[in-house]
N, C-alpha and C positions, 0 to 999 in steps of 0.2 A: 861363607859364613864361618865365623871363628868362635870357638868356645873358650872364653877366658876365665869364666867362673860358672860352676854348675848351679842349677836352680830348677824349680818346677817349670815345665814347658810353657805353661800359661804366663810365666813371668818374662818370656822371650829372652832366655839367656844367650842365644846365638846372636852375634853382632855381625852386621855387614861391614866388610873392610874392603876398601877399593885400592889401597896402596901397597898391598903385599907384593914383594918381588916375585917375578916368574921363577918357578923352580926349574932347575937344570938336572937332567938325568945323569946318574953316575954310571959306573961300569956295569954292563949287563942290564941297564934300566932303560925304559922308554918314558917319554912324556906324552900324556893323552890330553887332548882338548875334550873336556867333558861335554857330552850331549845331554845326559840326564843321570840323576842319582835318586834312587828310591830311599825311603826311610824305613828302617827296620826297628823292631822293638829294642834291639841292642843299642841302636843309636840313641833312643830315648833314655835307656838306662845310663848311658855315658853322659848325656846332656843333663839329666836330673841328678847325677851323682850317686846312682845306685851301684855303680862299679867304681872302685877306687881309681882316681885319675893317675895316669902314667906320665903324661906330658901336658904342660900348659904353655902357651895356648895350643889348641889342637883344632884342626878342621875335621869334623866328623864326616861320616858317610862311607859306606863300604859296599853298596850295591850299585856300582858305577859302570856306565857304558859311554864310550867315546871313540875318538879316532886318534891314532898315533900321529903326533906332529913333530916329534924330535926323537932321535936315537942317541943313546949314550954309547961310549966306546964298548966294543966287544959284543954288541947285540947281534945274534946269529939268525934268529928265526922271524923276527917281525920287521916290517917296513913302514915308512911314512905312508899314511893313508889307510893302513889296516884298521878295521873296527875291532875293538877289544873290550873286555870287561875287567873290572877289579873287584875282587871278593873280600870277605872278612879276613881270611888267612893270607897274610902278607909275606911271611918269611918263615922258613924252618931250616934247621941245620943240614938236613939231608943225609945225616950219617948215623943218628941214634937208632935204637931198636924200634922206636915208633915210626920214624921216617922210612926206615928200610922195610917195614912191614905194612905200609899203606895206611898208617894211622898218624899222619903228620900233625893233625890237630892236637895231639897229645905231646908233641915235642916240647921239652922244657925250655928251649930257646925260641919258641915261636913268637912272632910279632903279628899284630893285627891292624888292619887298615882303619883309620879314623879313631884309633885308640892309642897305639904306640907311635904311629906316623900319620901324617895328614892324609885325609881321604877326599871324597868326591863332592863335598859341598863347596866346590871351588870351580874356577874356569879351567884350571890346569891341574893335573895330578900325575904323580910319578909312581911307577910300578916296575918291579923286576920282571923281565920277560918270562921267566919260569913260572910266575904267578899271575900272568895276564891271560 
């Protein structure tokens, strides 16, 4: 389900798209075959335009569970067939005072699943292994 334009949820702003190319994992990333994805109030805020859009089009969804089906280069800890989840927090720098004190959600370079990068309202999703 792709969000190309925000709108009230009752106006069905999410569009089913069947011809999206399969994503490929990059360095340190894995691709997951999505089993299920919950809907969070944050997803509704994104779909309805309550949060300023960062990327268009975007595939929302950040409470994702599935199985690893492909590994990118340099993946160290996950294997094909592993069951994993993808959460809201997608990336942090790992070096700032927030990251080094266990407060990664405050990192000024943080990225979020289904907001900055595509999320789990898809058949396949990509995540860095450190955030799976």
